[in-house]
PyMOL commands that place a pseudoatom at each C-alpha (Angstrom):
pseudoatom trace, name=CA, resn=UNK, resi=1, chain=A, elem=C, hetatm=0, pos=[-42.486, -13.882, -8.241]
pseudoatom trace, name=CA, resn=UNK, resi=2, chain=A, elem=C, hetatm=0, pos=[-39.036, -15.090, -8.141]
pseudoatom trace, name=CA, resn=UNK, resi=3, chain=A, elem=C, hetatm=0, pos=[-36.937, -14.438, -5.032]
pseudoatom trace, name=CA, resn=UNK, resi=4, chain=A, elem=C, hetatm=0, pos=[-33.045, -13.785, -5.971]
pseudoatom trace, name=CA, resn=UNK, resi=5, chain=A, elem=C, hetatm=0, pos=[-31.130, -16.295, -4.141]
pseudoatom trace, name=CA, resn=UNK, resi=6, chain=A, elem=C, hetatm=0, pos=[-28.586, -15.048, -1.883]
pseudoatom trace, name=CA, resn=UNK, resi=7, chain=A, elem=C, hetatm=0, pos=[-24.921, -14.998, -3.476]
pseudoatom trace, name=CA, resn=UNK, resi=8, chain=A, elem=C, hetatm=0, pos=[-23.457, -17.715, -0.797]
pseudoatom trace, name=CA, resn=UNK, resi=9, chain=A, elem=C, hetatm=0, pos=[-26.597, -19.900, -1.422]
pseudoatom trace, name=CA, resn=UNK, resi=10, chain=A, elem=C, hetatm=0, pos=[-25.952, -19.498, -5.081]
pseudoatom trace, name=CA, resn=UNK, resi=11, chain=A, elem=C, hetatm=0, pos=[-22.295, -20.576, -4.527]
pseudoatom trace, name=CA, resn=UNK, resi=12, chain=A, elem=C, hetatm=0, pos=[-23.414, -23.840, -2.766]
pseudoatom trace, name=CA, resn=UNK, resi=13, chain=A, elem=C, hetatm=0, pos=[-26.168, -24.665, -5.535]
pseudoatom trace, name=CA, resn=UNK, resi=14, chain=A, elem=C, hetatm=0, pos=[-23.292, -23.982, -8.109]
pseudoatom trace, name=CA, resn=UNK, resi=15, chain=A, elem=C, hetatm=0, pos=[-21.107, -26.331, -6.500]
pseudoatom trace, name=CA, resn=UNK, resi=16, chain=A, elem=C, hetatm=0, pos=[-23.503, -29.168, -6.218]
pseudoatom trace, name=CA, resn=UNK, resi=17, chain=A, elem=C, hetatm=0, pos=[-24.472, -28.530, -9.724]
pseudoatom trace, name=CA, resn=UNK, resi=18, chain=A, elem=C, hetatm=0, pos=[-20.627, -28.771, -10.801]
pseudoatom trace, name=CA, resn=UNK, resi=19, chain=A, elem=C, hetatm=0, pos=[-20.640, -32.100, -8.878]
pseudoatom trace, name=CA, resn=UNK, resi=20, chain=A, elem=C, hetatm=0, pos=[-23.517, -33.475, -10.574]
pseudoatom trace, name=CA, resn=UNK, resi=21, chain=A, elem=C, hetatm=0, pos=[-21.991, -31.956, -13.976]
pseudoatom trace, name=CA, resn=UNK, resi=22, chain=A, elem=C, hetatm=0, pos=[-19.137, -33.993, -13.619]
pseudoatom trace, name=CA, resn=UNK, resi=23, chain=A, elem=C, hetatm=0, pos=[-20.901, -37.252, -12.770]
pseudoatom trace, name=CA, resn=UNK, resi=24, chain=A, elem=C, hetatm=0, pos=[-22.988, -36.544, -16.100]
pseudoatom trace, name=CA, resn=UNK, resi=25, chain=A, elem=C, hetatm=0, pos=[-19.916, -36.186, -17.953]
pseudoatom trace, name=CA, resn=UNK, resi=26, chain=A, elem=C, hetatm=0, pos=[-17.611, -39.088, -16.381]
pseudoatom trace, name=CA, resn=UNK, resi=27, chain=A, elem=C, hetatm=0, pos=[-20.342, -41.372, -15.421]
pseudoatom trace, name=CA, resn=UNK, resi=28, chain=A, elem=C, hetatm=0, pos=[-21.034, -44.653, -16.830]
pseudoatom trace, name=CA, resn=UNK, resi=29, chain=A, elem=C, hetatm=0, pos=[-24.195, -46.064, -18.331]
pseudoatom trace, name=CA, resn=UNK, resi=30, chain=A, elem=C, hetatm=0, pos=[-27.319, -45.542, -16.092]
pseudoatom trace, name=CA, resn=UNK, resi=31, chain=A, elem=C, hetatm=0, pos=[-25.273, -43.251, -13.749]
pseudoatom trace, name=CA, resn=UNK, resi=32, chain=A, elem=C, hetatm=0, pos=[-24.490, -40.843, -16.312]
pseudoatom trace, name=CA, resn=UNK, resi=33, chain=A, elem=C, hetatm=0, pos=[-28.161, -40.769, -17.592]
pseudoatom trace, name=CA, resn=UNK, resi=34, chain=A, elem=C, hetatm=0, pos=[-29.545, -40.226, -14.011]
pseudoatom trace, name=CA, resn=UNK, resi=35, chain=A, elem=C, hetatm=0, pos=[-26.905, -37.585, -13.200]
pseudoatom trace, name=CA, resn=UNK, resi=36, chain=A, elem=C, hetatm=0, pos=[-27.985, -35.719, -16.550]
pseudoatom trace, name=CA, resn=UNK, resi=37, chain=A, elem=C, hetatm=0, pos=[-31.711, -35.734, -15.967]
pseudoatom trace, name=CA, resn=UNK, resi=38, chain=A, elem=C, hetatm=0, pos=[-30.874, -34.509, -12.142]
pseudoatom trace, name=CA, resn=UNK, resi=39, chain=A, elem=C, hetatm=0, pos=[-28.912, -31.854, -13.705]
pseudoatom trace, name=CA, resn=UNK, resi=40, chain=A, elem=C, hetatm=0, pos=[-31.586, -30.574, -15.962]
pseudoatom trace, name=CA, resn=UNK, resi=41, chain=A, elem=C, hetatm=0, pos=[-34.028, -30.780, -13.058]
pseudoatom trace, name=CA, resn=UNK, resi=42, chain=A, elem=C, hetatm=0, pos=[-31.853, -28.800, -10.607]
pseudoatom trace, name=CA, resn=UNK, resi=43, chain=A, elem=C, hetatm=0, pos=[-31.332, -26.274, -13.037]
pseudoatom trace, name=CA, resn=UNK, resi=44, chain=A, elem=C, hetatm=0, pos=[-34.802, -25.752, -13.874]
pseudoatom trace, name=CA, resn=UNK, resi=45, chain=A, elem=C, hetatm=0, pos=[-35.518, -25.589, -10.102]
pseudoatom trace, name=CA, resn=UNK, resi=46, chain=A, elem=C, hetatm=0, pos=[-32.592, -22.672, -9.694]
pseudoatom trace, name=CA, resn=UNK, resi=47, chain=A, elem=C, hetatm=0, pos=[-33.243, -20.867, -12.847]
pseudoatom trace, name=CA, resn=UNK, resi=48, chain=A, elem=C, hetatm=0, pos=[-29.984, -21.477, -13.936]
pseudoatom trace, name=CA, resn=UNK, resi=49, chain=A, elem=C, hetatm=0, pos=[-28.452, -22.413, -17.267]
pseudoatom trace, name=CA, resn=UNK, resi=50, chain=A, elem=C, hetatm=0, pos=[-25.156, -24.222, -18.341]
pseudoatom trace, name=CA, resn=UNK, resi=51, chain=A, elem=C, hetatm=0, pos=[-23.815, -20.820, -19.286]
pseudoatom trace, name=CA, resn=UNK, resi=52, chain=A, elem=C, hetatm=0, pos=[-23.805, -20.277, -15.412]
pseudoatom trace, name=CA, resn=UNK, resi=53, chain=A, elem=C, hetatm=0, pos=[-21.603, -23.324, -15.113]
pseudoatom trace, name=CA, resn=UNK, resi=54, chain=A, elem=C, hetatm=0, pos=[-19.695, -22.574, -18.263]
pseudoatom trace, name=CA, resn=UNK, resi=55, chain=A, elem=C, hetatm=0, pos=[-15.789, -22.729, -17.306]
pseudoatom trace, name=CA, resn=UNK, resi=56, chain=A, elem=C, hetatm=0, pos=[-16.298, -23.335, -13.794]
pseudoatom trace, name=CA, resn=UNK, resi=57, chain=A, elem=C, hetatm=0, pos=[-14.948, -26.973, -13.762]
pseudoatom trace, name=CA, resn=UNK, resi=58, chain=A, elem=C, hetatm=0, pos=[-11.650, -25.377, -15.352]
pseudoatom trace, name=CA, resn=UNK, resi=59, chain=A, elem=C, hetatm=0, pos=[-11.377, -22.677, -12.775]
pseudoatom trace, name=CA, resn=UNK, resi=60, chain=A, elem=C, hetatm=0, pos=[-13.383, -23.179, -9.496]
pseudoatom trace, name=CA, resn=UNK, resi=61, chain=A, elem=C, hetatm=0, pos=[-12.940, -20.080, -7.181]
pseudoatom trace, name=CA, resn=UNK, resi=62, chain=A, elem=C, hetatm=0, pos=[-12.543, -19.949, -3.464]
pseudoatom trace, name=CA, resn=UNK, resi=63, chain=A, elem=C, hetatm=0, pos=[-12.695, -17.085, -1.060]
pseudoatom trace, name=CA, resn=UNK, resi=64, chain=A, elem=C, hetatm=0, pos=[-9.301, -16.328, 0.034]
pseudoatom trace, name=CA, resn=UNK, resi=65, chain=A, elem=C, hetatm=0, pos=[-9.028, -14.036, 3.214]
pseudoatom trace, name=CA, resn=UNK, resi=66, chain=A, elem=C, hetatm=0, pos=[-5.842, -11.832, 3.198]
pseudoatom trace, name=CA, resn=UNK, resi=67, chain=A, elem=C, hetatm=0, pos=[-4.777, -9.999, 6.612]
pseudoatom trace, name=CA, resn=UNK, resi=68, chain=A, elem=C, hetatm=0, pos=[-4.744, -6.182, 6.708]
pseudoatom trace, name=CA, resn=UNK, resi=69, chain=A, elem=C, hetatm=0, pos=[-3.452, -4.153, 9.578]
pseudoatom trace, name=CA, resn=UNK, resi=70, chain=A, elem=C, hetatm=0, pos=[-5.521, -1.021, 9.048]
pseudoatom trace, name=CA, resn=UNK, resi=71, chain=A, elem=C, hetatm=0, pos=[-7.648, 1.049, 6.709]
pseudoatom trace, name=CA, resn=UNK, resi=72, chain=A, elem=C, hetatm=0, pos=[-4.614, 2.198, 4.647]
pseudoatom trace, name=CA, resn=UNK, resi=73, chain=A, elem=C, hetatm=0, pos=[-3.540, -1.500, 3.996]
pseudoatom trace, name=CA, resn=UNK, resi=74, chain=A, elem=C, hetatm=0, pos=[-6.943, -2.404, 3.269]
pseudoatom trace, name=CA, resn=UNK, resi=75, chain=A, elem=C, hetatm=0, pos=[-7.239, 0.530, 0.746]
pseudoatom trace, name=CA, resn=UNK, resi=76, chain=A, elem=C, hetatm=0, pos=[-3.592, -0.705, -0.877]
pseudoatom trace, name=CA, resn=UNK, resi=77, chain=A, elem=C, hetatm=0, pos=[-5.021, -4.481, -0.814]
pseudoatom trace, name=CA, resn=UNK, resi=78, chain=A, elem=C, hetatm=0, pos=[-8.168, -3.427, -2.507]
pseudoatom trace, name=CA, resn=UNK, resi=79, chain=A, elem=C, hetatm=0, pos=[-6.336, -1.535, -5.553]
pseudoatom trace, name=CA, resn=UNK, resi=80, chain=A, elem=C, hetatm=0, pos=[-4.262, -4.627, -5.941]
pseudoatom trace, name=CA, resn=UNK, resi=81, chain=A, elem=C, hetatm=0, pos=[-6.985, -6.692, -6.355]
pseudoatom trace, name=CA, resn=UNK, resi=82, chain=A, elem=C, hetatm=0, pos=[-8.449, -4.228, -8.791]
pseudoatom trace, name=CA, resn=UNK, resi=83, chain=A, elem=C, hetatm=0, pos=[-5.169, -4.153, -10.780]
pseudoatom trace, name=CA, resn=UNK, resi=84, chain=A, elem=C, hetatm=0, pos=[-4.725, -8.098, -10.759]
pseudoatom trace, name=CA, resn=UNK, resi=85, chain=A, elem=C, hetatm=0, pos=[-8.327, -9.119, -11.422]
pseudoatom trace, name=CA, resn=UNK, resi=86, chain=A, elem=C, hetatm=0, pos=[-10.371, -6.098, -12.861]
pseudoatom trace, name=CA, resn=UNK, resi=87, chain=A, elem=C, hetatm=0, pos=[-12.837, -3.761, -11.120]
pseudoatom trace, name=CA, resn=UNK, resi=88, chain=A, elem=C, hetatm=0, pos=[-15.821, -6.207, -11.204]
pseudoatom trace, name=CA, resn=UNK, resi=89, chain=A, elem=C, hetatm=0, pos=[-14.113, -8.385, -8.752]
pseudoatom trace, name=CA, resn=UNK, resi=90, chain=A, elem=C, hetatm=0, pos=[-15.823, -8.112, -5.379]
pseudoatom trace, name=CA, resn=UNK, resi=91, chain=A, elem=C, hetatm=0, pos=[-14.230, -8.108, -2.024]
pseudoatom trace, name=CA, resn=UNK, resi=92, chain=A, elem=C, hetatm=0, pos=[-15.622, -8.984, 1.503]
pseudoatom trace, name=CA, resn=UNK, resi=93, chain=A, elem=C, hetatm=0, pos=[-14.438, -7.946, 4.948]
pseudoatom trace, name=CA, resn=UNK, resi=94, chain=A, elem=C, hetatm=0, pos=[-14.142, -9.885, 7.983]
pseudoatom trace, name=CA, resn=UNK, resi=95, chain=A, elem=C, hetatm=0, pos=[-13.685, -7.971, 11.170]
pseudoatom trace, name=CA, resn=UNK, resi=96, chain=A, elem=C, hetatm=0, pos=[-11.262, -5.037, 11.062]
pseudoatom trace, name=CA, resn=UNK, resi=97, chain=A, elem=C, hetatm=0, pos=[-7.981, -7.475, 10.051]
pseudoatom trace, name=CA, resn=UNK, resi=98, chain=A, elem=C, hetatm=0, pos=[-9.158, -9.484, 6.856]
pseudoatom trace, name=CA, resn=UNK, resi=99, chain=A, elem=C, hetatm=0, pos=[-10.328, -8.889, 3.210]
pseudoatom trace, name=CA, resn=UNK, resi=100, chain=A, elem=C, hetatm=0, pos=[-11.815, -11.583, 1.386]
pseudoatom trace, name=CA, resn=UNK, resi=101, chain=A, elem=C, hetatm=0, pos=[-11.519, -12.135, -2.671]
pseudoatom trace, name=CA, resn=UNK, resi=102, chain=A, elem=C, hetatm=0, pos=[-12.681, -15.263, -4.674]
pseudoatom trace, name=CA, resn=UNK, resi=103, chain=A, elem=C, hetatm=0, pos=[-9.554, -16.613, -6.706]
pseudoatom trace, name=CA, resn=UNK, resi=104, chain=A, elem=C, hetatm=0, pos=[-8.768, -19.684, -8.743]
pseudoatom trace, name=CA, resn=UNK, resi=105, chain=A, elem=C, hetatm=0, pos=[-5.888, -21.686, -7.505]
pseudoatom trace, name=CA, resn=UNK, resi=106, chain=A, elem=C, hetatm=0, pos=[-3.494, -19.775, -9.758]
pseudoatom trace, name=CA, resn=UNK, resi=107, chain=A, elem=C, hetatm=0, pos=[-5.039, -16.464, -8.845]
pseudoatom trace, name=CA, resn=UNK, resi=108, chain=A, elem=C, hetatm=0, pos=[-4.630, -17.643, -5.153]
pseudoatom trace, name=CA, resn=UNK, resi=109, chain=A, elem=C, hetatm=0, pos=[-0.841, -17.716, -5.535]
pseudoatom trace, name=CA, resn=UNK, resi=110, chain=A, elem=C, hetatm=0, pos=[-0.436, -14.736, -7.442]
pseudoatom trace, name=CA, resn=UNK, resi=111, chain=A, elem=C, hetatm=0, pos=[-2.452, -12.524, -4.732]
pseudoatom trace, name=CA, resn=UNK, resi=112, chain=A, elem=C, hetatm=0, pos=[-0.606, -14.255, -2.005]
pseudoatom trace, name=CA, resn=UNK, resi=113, chain=A, elem=C, hetatm=0, pos=[2.791, -13.507, -3.602]
pseudoatom trace, name=CA, resn=UNK, resi=114, chain=A, elem=C, hetatm=0, pos=[1.759, -9.927, -4.852]
pseudoatom trace, name=CA, resn=UNK, resi=115, chain=A, elem=C, hetatm=0, pos=[0.340, -8.747, -1.280]
pseudoatom trace, name=CA, resn=UNK, resi=116, chain=A, elem=C, hetatm=0, pos=[3.253, -10.292, 0.518]
pseudoatom trace, name=CA, resn=UNK, resi=117, chain=A, elem=C, hetatm=0, pos=[5.802, -7.983, -1.611]
pseudoatom trace, name=CA, resn=UNK, resi=118, chain=A, elem=C, hetatm=0, pos=[3.457, -5.005, -1.714]
pseudoatom trace, name=CA, resn=UNK, resi=119, chain=A, elem=C, hetatm=0, pos=[2.545, -5.146, 2.109]
pseudoatom trace, name=CA, resn=UNK, resi=120, chain=A, elem=C, hetatm=0, pos=[6.179, -5.189, 3.003]
pseudoatom trace, name=CA, resn=UNK, resi=121, chain=A, elem=C, hetatm=0, pos=[7.010, -2.189, 0.387]
pseudoatom trace, name=CA, resn=UNK, resi=122, chain=A, elem=C, hetatm=0, pos=[3.780, -0.228, 1.893]
pseudoatom trace, name=CA, resn=UNK, resi=123, chain=A, elem=C, hetatm=0, pos=[5.235, -0.668, 5.282]
pseudoatom trace, name=CA, resn=UNK, resi=124, chain=A, elem=C, hetatm=0, pos=[8.646, 0.606, 4.512]
pseudoatom trace, name=CA, resn=UNK, resi=125, chain=A, elem=C, hetatm=0, pos=[7.191, 3.631, 2.621]
pseudoatom trace, name=CA, resn=UNK, resi=126, chain=A, elem=C, hetatm=0, pos=[4.921, 4.410, 5.717]
pseudoatom trace, name=CA, resn=UNK, resi=127, chain=A, elem=C, hetatm=0, pos=[8.087, 4.173, 7.924]
pseudoatom trace, name=CA, resn=UNK, resi=128, chain=A, elem=C, hetatm=0, pos=[10.043, 6.638, 5.535]
pseudoatom trace, name=CA, resn=UNK, resi=129, chain=A, elem=C, hetatm=0, pos=[6.934, 8.858, 5.394]
pseudoatom trace, name=CA, resn=UNK, resi=130, chain=A, elem=C, hetatm=0, pos=[6.731, 9.241, 9.257]
pseudoatom trace, name=CA, resn=UNK, resi=131, chain=A, elem=C, hetatm=0, pos=[10.481, 9.960, 9.609]
pseudoatom trace, name=CA, resn=UNK, resi=132, chain=A, elem=C, hetatm=0, pos=[10.349, 12.299, 6.742]
pseudoatom trace, name=CA, resn=UNK, resi=133, chain=A, elem=C, hetatm=0, pos=[7.386, 14.236, 8.497]
pseudoatom trace, name=CA, resn=UNK, resi=134, chain=A, elem=C, hetatm=0, pos=[9.088, 14.307, 11.759]
pseudoatom trace, name=CA, resn=UNK, resi=135, chain=A, elem=C, hetatm=0, pos=[12.413, 15.743, 10.330]
pseudoatom trace, name=CA, resn=UNK, resi=136, chain=A, elem=C, hetatm=0, pos=[10.355, 18.263, 8.391]
pseudoatom trace, name=CA, resn=UNK, resi=137, chain=A, elem=C, hetatm=0, pos=[8.846, 19.792, 11.480]
pseudoatom trace, name=CA, resn=UNK, resi=138, chain=A, elem=C, hetatm=0, pos=[11.829, 19.123, 13.639]
pseudoatom trace, name=CA, resn=UNK, resi=139, chain=A, elem=C, hetatm=0, pos=[9.936, 16.285, 15.915]
pseudoatom trace, name=CA, resn=UNK, resi=140, chain=A, elem=C, hetatm=0, pos=[13.099, 14.123, 16.857]
pseudoatom trace, name=CA, resn=UNK, resi=141, chain=A, elem=C, hetatm=0, pos=[15.335, 14.115, 19.793]
pseudoatom trace, name=CA, resn=UNK, resi=142, chain=A, elem=C, hetatm=0, pos=[17.511, 16.896, 20.300]
pseudoatom trace, name=CA, resn=UNK, resi=143, chain=A, elem=C, hetatm=0, pos=[20.680, 14.912, 20.831]
pseudoatom trace, name=CA, resn=UNK, resi=144, chain=A, elem=C, hetatm=0, pos=[21.219, 13.215, 17.473]
pseudoatom trace, name=CA, resn=UNK, resi=145, chain=A, elem=C, hetatm=0, pos=[23.752, 10.194, 16.850]
pseudoatom trace, name=CA, resn=UNK, resi=146, chain=A, elem=C, hetatm=0, pos=[26.556, 9.953, 14.625]
pseudoatom trace, name=CA, resn=UNK, resi=147, chain=A, elem=C, hetatm=0, pos=[25.659, 9.116, 11.224]
pseudoatom trace, name=CA, resn=UNK, resi=148, chain=A, elem=C, hetatm=0, pos=[28.780, 7.009, 11.184]
pseudoatom trace, name=CA, resn=UNK, resi=149, chain=A, elem=C, hetatm=0, pos=[27.253, 4.383, 13.692]
pseudoatom trace, name=CA, resn=UNK, resi=150, chain=A, elem=C, hetatm=0, pos=[24.296, 3.818, 10.966]
pseudoatom trace, name=CA, resn=UNK, resi=151, chain=A, elem=C, hetatm=0, pos=[24.077, 0.690, 8.924]
pseudoatom trace, name=CA, resn=UNK, resi=152, chain=A, elem=C, hetatm=0, pos=[24.161, 0.953, 5.252]
pseudoatom trace, name=CA, resn=UNK, resi=153, chain=A, elem=C, hetatm=0, pos=[20.177, 0.171, 5.465]
pseudoatom trace, name=CA, resn=UNK, resi=154, chain=A, elem=C, hetatm=0, pos=[19.522, 2.609, 8.004]
pseudoatom trace, name=CA, resn=UNK, resi=155, chain=A, elem=C, hetatm=0, pos=[21.560, 5.272, 5.969]
pseudoatom trace, name=CA, resn=UNK, resi=156, chain=A, elem=C, hetatm=0, pos=[19.234, 4.605, 3.066]
pseudoatom trace, name=CA, resn=UNK, resi=157, chain=A, elem=C, hetatm=0, pos=[15.958, 4.654, 4.963]
pseudoatom trace, name=CA, resn=UNK, resi=158, chain=A, elem=C, hetatm=0, pos=[17.204, 7.999, 6.281]
pseudoatom trace, name=CA, resn=UNK, resi=159, chain=A, elem=C, hetatm=0, pos=[17.773, 9.210, 2.581]
pseudoatom trace, name=CA, resn=UNK, resi=160, chain=A, elem=C, hetatm=0, pos=[14.283, 8.075, 1.528]
pseudoatom trace, name=CA, resn=UNK, resi=161, chain=A, elem=C, hetatm=0, pos=[12.628, 10.092, 4.680]
pseudoatom trace, name=CA, resn=UNK, resi=162, chain=A, elem=C, hetatm=0, pos=[14.704, 12.932, 3.881]
pseudoatom trace, name=CA, resn=UNK, resi=163, chain=A, elem=C, hetatm=0, pos=[13.616, 12.932, 0.160]
pseudoatom trace, name=CA, resn=UNK, resi=164, chain=A, elem=C, hetatm=0, pos=[9.919, 12.638, 1.315]
pseudoatom trace, name=CA, resn=UNK, resi=165, chain=A, elem=C, hetatm=0, pos=[10.268, 15.596, 3.708]
pseudoatom trace, name=CA, resn=UNK, resi=166, chain=A, elem=C, hetatm=0, pos=[10.839, 17.568, 0.841]
pseudoatom trace, name=CA, resn=UNK, resi=167, chain=A, elem=C, hetatm=0, pos=[7.564, 16.902, -0.965]
pseudoatom trace, name=CA, resn=UNK, resi=168, chain=A, elem=C, hetatm=0, pos=[5.504, 17.317, 2.181]
pseudoatom trace, name=CA, resn=UNK, resi=169, chain=A, elem=C, hetatm=0, pos=[3.743, 20.296, 3.085]
pseudoatom trace, name=CA, resn=UNK, resi=170, chain=A, elem=C, hetatm=0, pos=[4.940, 22.401, 6.162]
pseudoatom trace, name=CA, resn=UNK, resi=171, chain=A, elem=C, hetatm=0, pos=[2.827, 22.817, 9.292]
pseudoatom trace, name=CA, resn=UNK, resi=172, chain=A, elem=C, hetatm=0, pos=[2.780, 25.730, 11.120]
pseudoatom trace, name=CA, resn=UNK, resi=173, chain=A, elem=C, hetatm=0, pos=[4.357, 24.889, 14.544]
pseudoatom trace, name=CA, resn=UNK, resi=174, chain=A, elem=C, hetatm=0, pos=[1.644, 24.760, 17.526]
pseudoatom trace, name=CA, resn=UNK, resi=175, chain=A, elem=C, hetatm=0, pos=[4.410, 26.733, 19.842]
pseudoatom trace, name=CA, resn=UNK, resi=176, chain=A, elem=C, hetatm=0, pos=[3.597, 29.884, 17.653]
pseudoatom trace, name=CA, resn=UNK, resi=177, chain=A, elem=C, hetatm=0, pos=[0.013, 29.752, 18.800]
pseudoatom trace, name=CA, resn=UNK, resi=178, chain=A, elem=C, hetatm=0, pos=[0.665, 29.431, 22.636]
pseudoatom trace, name=CA, resn=UNK, resi=179, chain=A, elem=C, hetatm=0, pos=[0.801, 32.346, 24.773]
pseudoatom trace, name=CA, resn=UNK, resi=180, chain=A, elem=C, hetatm=0, pos=[4.374, 33.240, 25.849]
pseudoatom trace, name=CA, resn=UNK, resi=181, chain=A, elem=C, hetatm=0, pos=[3.554, 34.082, 29.246]
pseudoatom trace, name=CA, resn=UNK, resi=182, chain=A, elem=C, hetatm=0, pos=[4.721, 37.570, 29.275]
for i in range(1, 182): cmd.bond("trace and resi %d" % i, "trace and resi %d" % (i + 1))
show_as sticks, trace
zoom trace
């Protein structure tokens, strides 16, 4: 009976086999022959074939850990991974604040840059949603400021919040549910 090798152990074995493969390809004389014999022995021992190593020399993968602030950010990042790398790319959690994905060096740059852009955009969208929700339900300070004092950026944020407010469902005010004391 063959016992399945855990993924982390299989990765370690694969890395070792790749080192031996490089030596078999680049070695000189007896070094090359010894590496070829060792590679064949290790492949048999671990029930692997050269197909398991195919393309791995060109594209070694490392596990990249990306920061997430909460479950909503984790969801956005997971969707970004699927969009960039497909549905079959597994992800890992490390605590509550990181999501891991195995990437090649070029994918590393792509995911880092994309996450930086989308994380910032998600933060802005979330802020607009909260402001819109507060506006829609009258959850703001009664003494408002003069919009003339607002920066262009603040006016743009307020406009996005108002646009979102129109799309949000209304919630019945809890004051209507409280006894009036009469």
